[in-house]
C-alpha positions as CSV (number, residue, x, y, z in Angstrom):
1,X,26.1,-22.3,38.0
2,X,24.5,-18.9,38.7
3,X,26.2,-15.6,38.2
4,X,25.2,-12.3,40.0
5,X,22.4,-14.3,41.4
6,X,20.7,-13.6,38.1
7,X,22.1,-15.7,35.1
8,X,21.8,-19.5,35.3
9,X,24.6,-20.8,33.1
10,X,24.5,-24.1,31.4
11,X,27.4,-26.4,30.2
12,X,29.5,-25.0,27.3
13,X,27.9,-25.0,23.8
14,X,31.4,-24.3,22.5
15,X,34.7,-24.3,24.4
16,X,37.9,-22.8,23.1
17,X,41.2,-21.9,24.7
18,X,40.3,-18.2,25.2
19,X,36.5,-18.1,25.3
20,X,33.4,-20.3,25.7
21,X,29.6,-20.0,24.6
22,X,26.9,-21.2,26.9
23,X,23.1,-21.2,26.8
24,X,21.5,-20.0,29.9
25,X,18.6,-18.1,31.5
26,X,18.0,-14.7,32.7
27,X,16.1,-15.3,35.8
28,X,15.2,-11.7,36.4
29,X,13.9,-11.1,32.8
30,X,12.4,-14.6,32.5
31,X,13.7,-15.7,29.2
32,X,16.6,-17.7,27.7
33,X,19.9,-16.1,26.8
34,X,23.3,-16.9,25.5
35,X,26.5,-16.1,27.5
36,X,29.9,-15.6,26.0
37,X,32.8,-15.9,28.4
38,X,36.1,-14.3,27.3
39,X,39.5,-15.0,29.1
40,X,41.4,-12.9,29.9
41,X,38.9,-10.2,30.5
42,X,38.4,-7.8,27.6
43,X,37.3,-4.2,27.2
44,X,33.5,-5.1,27.5
45,X,32.4,-1.4,27.2
46,X,33.8,-1.1,23.6
47,X,31.8,-4.3,22.7
48,X,28.5,-3.0,24.2
49,X,29.0,0.2,22.2
50,X,29.8,-1.2,18.8
51,X,26.8,-1.7,16.5
52,X,26.5,-3.3,13.1
53,X,23.7,-5.3,11.3
54,X,24.0,-9.1,11.8
55,X,26.4,-8.5,14.7
56,X,25.1,-10.2,17.9
57,X,25.5,-7.2,20.1
58,X,25.6,-7.9,23.8
59,X,22.9,-6.3,26.0
60,X,24.9,-6.7,29.2
61,X,28.4,-7.3,30.4
62,X,30.2,-8.0,33.6
63,X,33.4,-9.6,34.8
64,X,33.5,-12.8,37.0
65,X,36.2,-15.2,38.0
66,X,38.8,-13.9,35.7
67,X,36.5,-13.7,32.6
68,X,34.4,-11.1,30.9
69,X,30.8,-12.3,30.5
70,X,28.8,-11.0,27.6
71,X,25.0,-11.6,27.7
72,X,23.5,-12.2,24.2
73,X,19.6,-11.5,24.5
74,X,18.5,-14.2,22.2
75,X,19.3,-17.9,22.5
76,X,17.8,-19.1,19.2
77,X,21.1,-19.6,17.4
78,X,23.3,-22.4,16.5
79,X,27.1,-22.3,15.9
80,X,27.8,-22.9,12.2
81,X,30.5,-25.3,13.0
82,X,27.9,-27.7,14.6
83,X,25.7,-27.3,11.6
84,X,28.5,-28.3,9.3
85,X,29.4,-31.4,11.3
86,X,25.7,-32.4,11.2
87,X,24.8,-31.5,7.6
88,X,28.0,-31.0,5.7
89,X,28.7,-28.1,3.2
90,X,26.0,-25.5,2.9
91,X,24.3,-24.1,-0.1
92,X,26.5,-21.5,-2.0
93,X,23.6,-18.8,-1.8
94,X,23.7,-19.1,1.9
95,X,27.5,-19.3,2.2
96,X,28.1,-16.2,0.0
97,X,25.5,-14.2,2.1
98,X,27.1,-15.2,5.4
99,X,30.8,-14.5,4.2
100,X,29.7,-11.1,3.1
101,X,28.1,-10.4,6.5
102,X,31.4,-11.6,8.2
103,X,33.7,-9.5,5.9
104,X,31.6,-6.4,6.2
105,X,31.5,-6.6,10.0
106,X,35.4,-7.3,10.3
107,X,36.2,-4.3,8.1
108,X,33.8,-1.9,9.9
109,X,35.2,-3.2,13.3
110,X,38.7,-2.5,12.2
111,X,37.8,1.0,11.3
112,X,36.7,1.4,14.9
113,X,39.8,-0.1,16.3
114,X,38.2,-3.5,17.2
115,X,38.7,-7.0,15.7
116,X,36.7,-10.2,15.8
117,X,37.7,-13.8,15.3
118,X,36.3,-15.2,12.0
119,X,35.4,-18.7,11.4
120,X,32.8,-21.5,11.6
121,X,32.7,-21.3,15.4
122,X,31.9,-17.6,15.6
123,X,29.3,-17.5,12.9
124,X,25.9,-18.2,14.4
125,X,22.8,-19.2,12.4
126,X,19.3,-18.3,13.4
127,X,16.1,-20.3,12.9
128,X,15.4,-18.9,9.5
129,X,18.8,-19.4,8.1
130,X,20.2,-16.0,8.8
131,X,23.8,-15.5,9.7
132,X,25.1,-13.5,12.7
133,X,28.7,-12.8,14.0
134,X,29.6,-13.7,17.5
135,X,31.6,-10.7,19.0
136,X,34.7,-12.7,20.0
137,X,37.7,-10.4,20.4
138,X,40.7,-11.6,18.3
139,X,44.0,-10.3,16.9
140,X,43.6,-7.5,14.4
141,X,44.4,-9.0,10.9
142,X,46.4,-6.8,8.3
143,X,43.6,-7.8,5.9
144,X,40.4,-9.7,6.8
145,X,40.0,-10.8,3.1
146,X,42.0,-14.0,3.1
147,X,40.2,-15.3,6.2
148,X,37.0,-14.6,4.4
149,X,37.9,-16.4,1.3
150,X,39.1,-19.5,3.2
151,X,35.7,-19.4,5.2
152,X,33.8,-19.4,1.8
153,X,35.9,-22.3,0.5
154,X,35.3,-24.5,3.7
155,X,31.5,-23.6,3.7
156,X,30.8,-24.7,0.1
157,X,33.1,-27.7,0.1
158,X,33.4,-29.5,-3.2
159,X,31.1,-26.8,-4.8
160,X,34.0,-24.5,-4.9
161,X,35.3,-26.5,-7.9
162,X,32.3,-25.3,-10.0
163,X,33.5,-22.9,-12.6
164,X,31.4,-19.9,-11.5
165,X,32.2,-20.4,-7.9
166,X,35.8,-21.0,-8.6
167,X,35.7,-17.7,-10.5
168,X,34.3,-16.1,-7.3
169,X,37.1,-17.3,-5.1
170,X,39.7,-16.2,-7.7
171,X,38.2,-12.6,-7.9
172,X,39.5,-12.1,-4.3
173,X,42.7,-10.9,-6.0
174,X,41.2,-7.6,-6.7
175,X,40.8,-6.6,-3.1
176,X,38.0,-6.6,-0.5
177,X,35.9,-3.9,-2.2
178,X,36.0,-5.7,-5.6
179,X,35.4,-9.2,-4.2
180,X,32.4,-8.0,-2.2
181,X,31.1,-6.3,-5.3
182,X,31.4,-9.5,-7.2
183,X,29.6,-11.6,-4.5
184,X,26.7,-9.2,-4.4
185,X,26.3,-9.4,-8.2
186,X,26.5,-13.0,-8.1
187,X,23.8,-13.1,-5.4
188,X,21.6,-10.8,-7.4
189,X,21.8,-13.0,-10.4
190,X,21.1,-16.1,-8.4
191,X,18.1,-14.4,-6.6
192,X,19.8,-14.5,-3.3
193,X,19.6,-12.0,-0.5
194,X,21.9,-8.9,-1.1
195,X,23.5,-8.7,2.4
196,X,26.7,-6.8,1.8
197,X,25.7,-3.2,2.6
198,X,24.1,-1.8,5.6
199,X,20.9,-0.6,3.8
200,X,20.7,-4.1,2.2
201,X,20.9,-5.8,5.5
202,X,18.2,-3.7,7.1
203,X,16.0,-4.3,4.0
204,X,16.6,-7.9,4.3
205,X,15.6,-8.0,7.9
206,X,12.4,-6.2,7.1
207,X,11.7,-8.6,4.2
208,X,11.8,-11.4,6.7
209,X,8.7,-10.1,8.5
210,X,5.4,-11.4,7.4
211,X,3.9,-8.1,6.3
212,X,6.6,-6.0,4.8
213,X,6.7,-7.8,1.3
214,X,2.9,-7.2,0.9
215,X,3.2,-3.6,1.8
216,X,6.1,-3.2,-0.6
217,X,4.4,-4.8,-3.4
218,X,1.2,-2.7,-2.9
219,X,3.2,0.7,-2.9
220,X,5.4,-0.4,-5.7
221,X,2.3,-1.2,-7.9
222,X,0.9,2.3,-7.3
223,X,4.3,4.0,-8.1
224,X,4.7,2.1,-11.3
225,X,1.6,3.6,-12.7
226,X,2.7,6.5,-15.1
227,X,0.4,9.5,-15.7
228,X,1.3,9.6,-19.3
229,X,0.1,5.9,-19.9
230,X,-3.0,5.8,-21.9
231,X,-4.7,3.4,-19.4
232,X,-3.3,5.1,-16.3
233,X,-7.0,5.6,-14.9
234,X,-7.8,2.0,-15.5
235,X,-4.4,0.8,-13.8
236,X,-5.0,2.9,-10.6
237,X,-8.6,1.6,-10.4
238,X,-7.3,-2.0,-10.7
239,X,-4.7,-1.7,-8.1
240,X,-7.0,0.0,-5.5
241,X,-9.9,-2.5,-6.1
242,X,-7.5,-5.5,-5.3
243,X,-7.6,-4.2,-1.8
244,X,-11.1,-4.4,-0.4
245,X,-10.2,-2.3,2.9
246,X,-8.4,0.3,0.8
247,X,-11.3,0.9,-1.6
248,X,-13.6,1.5,1.4
249,X,-11.2,3.8,3.1
250,X,-10.6,5.8,0.0
251,X,-14.4,6.1,-0.6
252,X,-14.9,7.2,2.9
253,X,-12.3,10.0,2.5
254,X,-13.7,11.0,-0.8
255,X,-17.1,11.4,0.7
256,X,-15.9,13.1,3.9
257,X,-16.2,16.8,4.9
258,X,-12.6,17.1,3.5
259,X,-13.8,16.8,-0.1
260,X,-17.4,18.1,0.6
261,X,-17.0,20.8,-2.1
262,X,-17.6,18.4,-4.8
263,X,-21.1,17.6,-3.5
264,X,-23.0,14.2,-3.7
265,X,-21.9,10.7,-2.8
266,X,-18.9,9.1,-4.7
267,X,-19.6,5.4,-4.8
268,X,-17.0,4.1,-7.2
269,X,-13.1,4.5,-7.4
270,X,-13.5,5.2,-11.0
271,X,-15.7,8.2,-10.3
272,X,-13.4,9.4,-7.4
273,X,-10.4,9.5,-9.9
274,X,-12.6,11.5,-12.3
275,X,-13.8,14.0,-9.7
276,X,-10.8,14.4,-7.4
277,X,-8.0,13.7,-9.8
278,X,-5.5,10.9,-10.5
279,X,-2.8,12.4,-8.4
280,X,-5.1,12.9,-5.4
281,X,-6.3,9.4,-5.4
282,X,-2.9,7.9,-5.9
283,X,-1.3,10.1,-3.1
284,X,-4.3,9.2,-0.8
285,X,-3.8,5.4,-1.7
286,X,-0.2,5.5,-0.7
287,X,-0.8,7.5,2.5
288,X,-3.7,5.2,3.6
289,X,-1.6,2.1,2.9
290,X,1.3,3.4,5.0
291,X,-0.9,4.7,7.8
292,X,-3.1,1.6,8.0
293,X,0.0,-0.6,8.0
294,X,2.0,1.2,10.7
295,X,-1.1,2.4,12.8
296,X,-1.7,-1.3,13.8
297,X,-3.8,-1.7,17.1
298,X,-1.8,-4.6,18.0
299,X,1.4,-2.7,18.0
300,X,2.9,-0.6,20.8
301,X,1.6,3.0,21.4
302,X,5.1,4.3,20.4
303,X,4.4,3.3,16.6
304,X,0.8,4.5,16.7
305,X,1.9,8.0,18.0
306,X,4.7,8.2,15.6
307,X,2.4,7.3,12.7
308,X,-0.2,10.0,13.7
309,X,2.6,12.6,13.9
310,X,4.0,11.6,10.3
311,X,0.4,11.7,8.8
312,X,-0.3,15.1,10.5
313,X,3.2,16.3,9.1
314,X,2.2,15.3,5.6
315,X,-1.1,17.3,5.8
316,X,0.9,20.2,7.0
317,X,3.4,20.1,4.2
318,X,0.6,19.9,1.7
319,X,-1.4,22.9,3.3
320,X,1.6,25.0,3.6
321,X,2.6,24.4,0.0
322,X,-1.0,25.2,-1.1
323,X,-1.0,28.4,0.9
324,X,2.2,29.6,-0.7
325,X,0.3,29.7,-4.0
326,X,1.1,26.2,-5.5
327,X,-1.7,24.6,-7.4
328,X,-0.9,20.8,-7.6
329,X,0.2,20.0,-4.1
330,X,-1.1,16.4,-3.6
331,X,2.4,15.0,-3.8
332,X,3.6,17.1,-1.0
333,X,1.3,15.1,1.3
334,X,3.4,12.0,0.4
335,X,6.6,13.8,0.7
336,X,5.7,15.2,4.2
337,X,4.6,11.7,5.6
338,X,7.6,9.9,4.0
339,X,9.9,12.4,5.7
340,X,9.4,10.3,8.8
341,X,9.7,6.9,7.0
342,X,12.9,5.8,8.4
343,X,12.0,6.5,12.1
344,X,8.6,4.7,11.5
345,X,10.3,1.6,10.0
346,X,12.9,1.5,12.9
347,X,10.2,1.7,15.6
348,X,8.0,-0.8,13.7
349,X,10.6,-3.4,12.6
350,X,13.6,-2.7,14.8
351,X,12.2,-1.8,18.4
352,X,15.1,-2.9,20.3
353,X,17.4,-0.8,18.1
354,X,15.2,2.2,18.5
355,X,15.4,1.9,22.4
356,X,19.2,2.0,22.1
357,X,18.9,5.1,19.8
358,X,16.6,6.7,22.3
359,X,19.2,6.0,25.2
360,X,22.1,7.5,23.3
361,X,19.9,10.7,22.6
362,X,19.4,11.1,26.3
363,X,23.0,10.7,26.8
364,X,23.4,13.8,24.8
365,X,24.0,12.5,21.1
366,X,22.0,13.8,18.2
367,X,19.3,11.6,16.8
368,X,21.0,11.4,13.6
369,X,24.5,10.4,15.1
370,X,22.7,7.9,17.6
371,X,20.8,6.2,14.7
372,X,24.0,5.9,12.7
373,X,25.9,4.4,15.6
374,X,23.2,1.7,16.1
375,X,21.9,1.0,12.7
376,X,24.8,1.9,10.6
377,X,23.0,4.7,8.9
378,X,20.6,7.5,10.1
379,X,16.8,7.6,9.6
380,X,16.8,9.7,6.4
381,X,19.2,7.4,4.7
382,X,17.1,4.4,5.8
383,X,13.8,6.1,4.7
384,X,15.3,7.1,1.2
385,X,16.7,3.7,0.6
386,X,13.3,2.0,1.1
387,X,11.6,4.7,-0.9
388,X,13.7,3.9,-3.8
389,X,13.0,0.1,-3.3
390,X,9.4,1.1,-3.4
391,X,9.9,3.0,-6.8
392,X,9.1,6.5,-5.7
393,X,10.3,8.9,-8.1
394,X,13.7,10.6,-7.2
395,X,12.1,14.1,-6.5
396,X,10.2,12.4,-3.7
397,X,13.2,10.6,-2.3
398,X,15.2,13.8,-2.4
399,X,12.4,15.4,-0.4
400,X,13.2,13.1,2.5
401,X,16.7,14.6,3.0
402,X,16.9,17.0,6.0
403,X,17.8,20.6,5.4
404,X,21.0,22.1,6.9
405,X,20.6,24.4,10.0
406,X,20.2,28.2,9.2
407,X,18.1,30.3,7.0
408,X,16.4,28.3,4.0
409,X,16.7,30.2,0.7
410,X,14.2,30.3,-2.2
411,X,14.3,27.1,-4.2
412,X,15.1,27.2,-7.9
413,X,13.5,23.9,-8.8
414,X,10.2,22.1,-7.9
415,X,12.2,19.2,-6.4
416,X,13.7,21.4,-3.9
417,X,10.6,23.0,-3.1
418,X,9.1,19.6,-2.1
419,X,12.1,19.0,0.2
420,X,11.5,22.5,1.9
421,X,7.9,21.9,2.6
422,X,8.4,18.3,3.8
423,X,10.9,19.6,6.2
424,X,8.7,22.6,7.3
425,X,5.9,20.3,8.0
426,X,8.2,17.9,10.0
427,X,9.7,20.9,12.0
428,X,6.4,22.4,12.9
429,X,5.6,19.3,14.9
430,X,7.8,20.6,17.7
431,X,5.5,23.6,18.1
432,X,2.8,21.1,19.4
433,X,5.1,19.9,22.1
434,X,5.8,21.5,25.5
435,X,4.0,24.7,26.8
436,X,2.2,27.4,25.1
437,X,5.2,29.8,25.5
438,X,7.5,27.3,24.0
439,X,5.5,26.6,21.1
440,X,5.2,30.3,20.3
441,X,8.9,30.8,20.6
442,X,9.5,27.7,18.3
443,X,6.9,28.9,15.7
444,X,8.6,32.4,15.4
445,X,12.1,30.6,15.0
446,X,10.6,28.5,12.2
447,X,9.1,31.6,10.6
448,X,12.4,33.4,10.5
449,X,14.2,30.3,9.1
450,X,11.6,29.7,6.3
451,X,10.4,33.0,5.3
452,X,12.9,33.7,2.4
453,X,12.0,30.3,0.9
454,X,8.1,30.2,1.4
455,X,7.2,33.8,1.9
456,X,4.6,32.6,4.5
457,X,3.9,35.0,7.5
458,X,3.8,34.0,11.0
459,X,-0.1,34.3,10.8
460,X,0.0,31.9,7.9
461,X,1.9,29.4,9.8
462,X,-0.3,29.6,12.9
463,X,-3.5,29.5,10.9
464,X,-2.4,26.4,8.8
465,X,-1.6,24.7,12.0
466,X,-5.2,25.3,13.4
467,X,-6.9,24.5,10.2
468,X,-5.0,21.2,9.6
469,X,-5.6,20.3,13.2
470,X,-9.4,20.4,12.4
471,X,-9.0,18.7,9.1
472,X,-6.9,15.9,10.6
473,X,-9.8,14.8,12.7
474,X,-12.0,14.5,9.6
475,X,-9.4,12.3,8.2
476,X,-9.2,10.1,11.2
477,X,-13.0,9.9,11.4
478,X,-13.1,8.9,7.8
479,X,-10.5,6.2,8.4
480,X,-12.3,5.0,11.5
481,X,-9.5,5.9,13.9
482,X,-10.4,7.1,17.4
483,X,-7.0,7.1,19.2
484,X,-8.5,8.3,22.4
485,X,-5.5,7.5,24.3
486,X,-3.0,9.5,22.1
487,X,-0.9,12.2,23.7
488,X,-0.4,13.7,20.2
489,X,-4.2,14.1,19.7
490,X,-4.5,15.6,23.3
491,X,-1.9,18.2,22.2
492,X,-4.1,19.0,19.2
493,X,-7.0,19.7,21.4
494,X,-5.0,22.2,23.5
495,X,-3.9,23.9,20.2
496,X,-7.5,24.4,19.2
497,X,-8.4,25.9,22.5
498,X,-5.4,28.2,23.4
499,X,-2.0,27.6,21.6
500,X,-0.7,30.2,19.4
501,X,-3.4,32.6,20.5
502,X,-1.0,35.5,21.0
503,X,0.2,35.4,17.5
504,X,-2.7,33.8,15.4
505,X,-5.5,35.9,14.1
506,X,-9.2,35.1,15.1
507,X,-10.4,32.5,12.8
508,X,-14.1,32.0,11.6
509,X,-15.7,28.8,13.1
510,X,-15.6,26.1,10.6
511,X,-18.7,24.3,10.1
512,X,-17.9,20.5,9.2
513,X,-20.4,18.5,7.2
514,X,-20.2,14.8,8.2
515,X,-20.8,12.9,5.1
516,X,-19.6,9.2,5.3
517,X,-20.5,5.8,3.8
518,X,-21.7,3.1,6.0
519,X,-18.9,0.7,7.2
520,X,-19.0,-2.9,6.3
521,X,-20.7,-4.8,3.5
522,X,-23.6,-2.9,1.9
523,X,-26.5,-4.4,0.2
524,X,-26.1,-5.0,-3.6
525,X,-28.9,-2.8,-4.5
526,X,-27.6,0.2,-2.5
527,X,-24.0,0.0,-4.3
528,X,-25.7,-0.3,-7.7
529,X,-28.3,2.5,-7.1
530,X,-25.6,4.7,-5.9
531,X,-23.5,4.0,-8.9
532,X,-26.5,4.6,-11.2
533,X,-26.9,8.0,-9.7
534,X,-23.1,8.8,-10.0
535,X,-23.2,7.9,-13.6
536,X,-26.5,10.0,-14.2
537,X,-24.7,12.9,-12.6
538,X,-21.7,12.6,-14.8
539,X,-23.8,12.3,-18.1
540,X,-25.2,15.8,-17.5
541,X,-21.9,17.4,-17.7
542,X,-18.8,16.9,-19.8
543,X,-17.3,13.4,-19.5
544,X,-14.6,11.1,-21.0
545,X,-16.5,7.9,-22.7
546,X,-13.8,5.4,-21.4
547,X,-13.8,6.9,-17.9
548,X,-17.7,6.7,-17.7
549,X,-17.7,3.1,-19.1
550,X,-15.3,2.2,-16.4
551,X,-17.6,3.6,-13.8
552,X,-20.3,1.3,-15.2
553,X,-18.1,-1.8,-15.0
554,X,-16.8,-0.9,-11.5
555,X,-20.3,-0.4,-10.3
556,X,-21.2,-3.9,-11.7
557,X,-18.0,-5.5,-10.3
558,X,-18.6,-4.2,-6.7
559,X,-22.5,-4.2,-6.7
560,X,-22.8,-7.8,-7.6
561,X,-19.5,-9.2,-6.5
562,X,-18.5,-10.6,-10.0
563,X,-14.9,-12.2,-10.0
564,X,-14.5,-10.4,-13.5
565,X,-16.4,-7.9,-15.5
566,X,-15.5,-6.9,-19.2
567,X,-16.5,-4.4,-21.6
568,X,-16.4,-5.8,-25.2
569,X,-16.9,-3.8,-28.5
570,X,-17.0,-4.4,-32.1
571,X,-13.7,-4.6,-33.9
572,X,-14.3,-4.0,-37.7
573,X,-10.9,-5.2,-38.8
574,X,-11.2,-8.6,-37.0
575,X,-15.0,-8.9,-37.7
576,X,-15.5,-9.8,-34.0
577,X,-16.6,-8.5,-30.6
578,X,-13.4,-8.3,-28.5
579,X,-12.6,-7.5,-25.0
580,X,-11.4,-3.9,-24.3
581,X,-11.0,-3.4,-20.7
582,X,-12.5,-4.7,-17.3
583,X,-11.8,-5.5,-13.7
584,X,-10.9,-8.5,-11.8
585,X,-8.6,-11.6,-11.5
586,X,-6.1,-11.9,-14.4
587,X,-7.8,-9.4,-16.5
588,X,-4.9,-8.6,-18.6
589,X,-4.4,-12.2,-19.6
590,X,-8.2,-12.7,-20.2
591,X,-8.9,-9.6,-22.5
592,X,-6.9,-10.7,-25.5
593,X,-8.6,-14.2,-25.7
594,X,-12.2,-12.8,-25.3
595,X,-13.4,-12.9,-28.9
596,X,-17.0,-13.4,-30.2
597,X,-16.9,-14.0,-33.9
598,X,-19.6,-12.6,-36.2
599,X,-21.3,-15.1,-38.6
600,X,-23.5,-18.2,-37.9
601,X,-25.1,-18.2,-34.7
602,X,-23.7,-21.2,-32.7
603,X,-22.7,-20.2,-29.1
604,X,-24.4,-18.5,-26.1
605,X,-22.6,-15.2,-27.0
606,X,-23.8,-15.1,-30.5
607,X,-27.3,-16.0,-29.5
608,X,-27.3,-13.2,-27.0
609,X,-26.2,-10.7,-29.5
610,X,-28.2,-11.9,-32.4
611,X,-31.6,-11.7,-30.2
612,X,-30.5,-8.7,-28.1
613,X,-31.1,-10.9,-25.1
614,X,-29.8,-10.8,-21.7
615,X,-28.5,-14.2,-20.8
616,X,-27.5,-15.8,-17.3
617,X,-25.6,-19.1,-17.5
618,X,-25.8,-20.7,-14.1
619,X,-23.3,-23.7,-14.8
620,X,-21.3,-24.1,-18.0
621,X,-21.0,-27.8,-17.4
622,X,-24.6,-28.5,-17.4
623,X,-25.4,-31.0,-20.1
624,X,-28.1,-28.8,-21.7
625,X,-25.8,-26.0,-22.4
626,X,-22.2,-27.0,-22.3
627,X,-22.2,-27.6,-26.2
628,X,-23.0,-23.9,-26.6
629,X,-20.0,-22.6,-24.5
630,X,-17.3,-21.7,-27.0
631,X,-13.9,-23.5,-26.4
632,X,-12.1,-20.1,-25.8
633,X,-14.3,-19.4,-22.8
634,X,-13.5,-22.5,-21.2
635,X,-9.8,-22.4,-21.9
636,X,-9.3,-18.6,-21.1
637,X,-11.7,-17.8,-18.5
638,X,-12.8,-21.0,-16.9
639,X,-15.8,-19.5,-15.0
640,X,-18.7,-21.7,-14.4
641,X,-21.4,-19.0,-14.2
642,X,-21.8,-15.6,-16.2
643,X,-24.0,-13.1,-17.4
644,X,-24.1,-11.3,-20.8
645,X,-25.8,-8.1,-21.5
646,X,-25.8,-7.0,-25.1
647,X,-25.0,-3.4,-26.3
648,X,-27.3,-2.6,-29.2
649,X,-27.8,0.9,-30.5
650,X,-30.2,1.5,-33.4
651,X,-30.5,-2.2,-34.1
652,X,-26.7,-2.3,-34.5
653,X,-24.7,-4.6,-32.2
654,X,-21.8,-2.5,-30.8
655,X,-20.6,-4.8,-28.0
656,X,-21.5,-6.4,-24.8
657,X,-21.1,-6.3,-21.0
658,X,-19.9,-9.5,-19.3
659,X,-19.6,-10.6,-15.6
660,X,-18.6,-14.0,-14.2
661,X,-17.9,-15.9,-11.1
662,X,-15.9,-19.1,-10.9
663,X,-18.2,-21.4,-8.9
664,X,-21.4,-22.8,-10.6
665,X,-24.6,-21.5,-9.2
666,X,-22.9,-18.8,-7.2
667,X,-24.4,-15.9,-9.3
668,X,-27.8,-15.0,-7.8
669,X,-29.2,-11.9,-9.2
670,X,-32.7,-10.6,-7.8
671,X,-35.2,-8.6,-9.8
672,X,-34.1,-5.3,-8.3
673,X,-30.3,-6.0,-9.1
674,X,-31.3,-7.1,-12.5
675,X,-33.1,-3.9,-13.3
676,X,-30.3,-1.8,-12.1
677,X,-27.9,-3.7,-14.2
678,X,-30.1,-3.0,-17.3
679,X,-30.1,0.7,-16.2
680,X,-26.3,0.6,-16.2
681,X,-26.4,-0.9,-19.6
682,X,-28.7,1.8,-20.8
683,X,-26.5,4.5,-19.3
684,X,-23.5,3.1,-21.2
685,X,-25.5,3.1,-24.4
686,X,-26.6,6.7,-23.7
687,X,-22.8,7.7,-23.2
688,X,-21.9,6.0,-26.4
689,X,-24.7,7.9,-28.4
690,X,-23.6,11.3,-26.9
691,X,-20.0,10.6,-27.7
692,X,-20.9,9.7,-31.4
693,X,-23.2,12.7,-31.8
């Protein structure tokens, strides 16, 4: 049958005394749907308004022929009862997660004056094994816990007799809160999905996407690097160099007009860290990762606009903090951008929920209230929860909290100052929206609100807006972003020409030096030559020996395209040449096993060192050489081709440079490249000599 001349309804998928579930099709929208018929009619508006993660919220409702019909916008679900009949009891991990979902939704509904039926028929399973509750109204139980316990027992069947699962069932005697916590702890131990809380559920939904886990891993790796660690520069270089695109973007930024005061061309991440500083490069890496991930050309215009605004907000926060007299302000850039994280993630991963939030805002609700009613928490809570999952320090997570209305007082701690400037950078965005007059009024309001906390004048705020507007284009240029269709960038153009003219002082025209690296893959010789020049410049001034040697290794690594490069030096106690540090695959595992013993000349490494000869092995399995390849090399590294460059100073062997590739015959080095590699080796020796003198 067809309802409202729009919905084609198939035979019931499930049929119960007071309700039935049907597959169907929305002919107007052109896609499959599910339709839930409830008899007698119910308060459909209350069901439309209720939101909870993993609840199948109707997208439309109407009454017809003595029943309320709820339209579920996705037809890719199967009732659990049908799966149980087909496959029998389910895995305990899935069962525990589903039951936690049901219990949490039931308890939240009761708090809102609603009640849903609970059981195998109303628990729907999607194609990826996720559980969703069907919103079938039912009698309000005095306590939803007994029904949840019974559901778990039915789902796992005979597995309920296992000691640990029997203990979980018995733990229900402590009440719903205690039982939910026991189930979550069990899931954590078993490696299951923590699905009990609202934040956990939203995280889980994001983890199910193809790209979120990789982004989480990359950002977490950056945040795990501690400045106090002895090898923090090496660790940061390692993380960045794993991502070819990130490496190139950071080098383009380092060589852009933004950092033009440092002069010259920076061709290695190692040198960028030395010149610009550890905090600068890590903050830029986090910012670029987020920006590149969210500003995806294949995504809707809404997320690209929101990402541009968030990036600009971060730059504003940093510039304002710096203008107030602070010295180390790089972290403020991250705080300012992360202040928008919850909103960005919602637009990117939950676009339908964001549309519902926008609709409620148009109806007069605040954004915070609207987000909480749809997602179960507001944007700030979501952003802080994800930031903590990504291992951001607590001071950054706290900076994502919104400030209360009214005058902002001076902060007593740096953590609170980060929060103030992140909020100010975000609130200044409204100055760019609307007419010139409205923008000036808003700027004056923000000046009054933040003056006691920042000491910034009205001229300071307007000047920073103009300066960051120009700087923002340098960043986008370095990142290869045009965004010609961006309404936000159009607003910035108007700002340059006219906005805030009534309150902002005249500024000197800023000349911008366009210094960029060529995009794409560059010739090996160009990368090697640039690295040689960088190192020569570094040798002239003061330098850290380890930092310079890392620059040598990175230039080799990127210039030739080695899979691994190592610096090995003499260990007097072990009477051997041993691995010290390097770049490439499994480098932490390889280094401890790289050990060239002093003594009788037997293998290729000992020959190279004894003769001070540069050696290239094209295939370690070749019959003419395989007997001279030490067993530890085959076992630990497994590379079929490699090069050895001895480090000999005043006729004393002090170490070697090593580079390899996995495939035999894949290491082709021309005369120009070889000469530059030798120059790099000589620069390393010169640095060692200077350090010893």
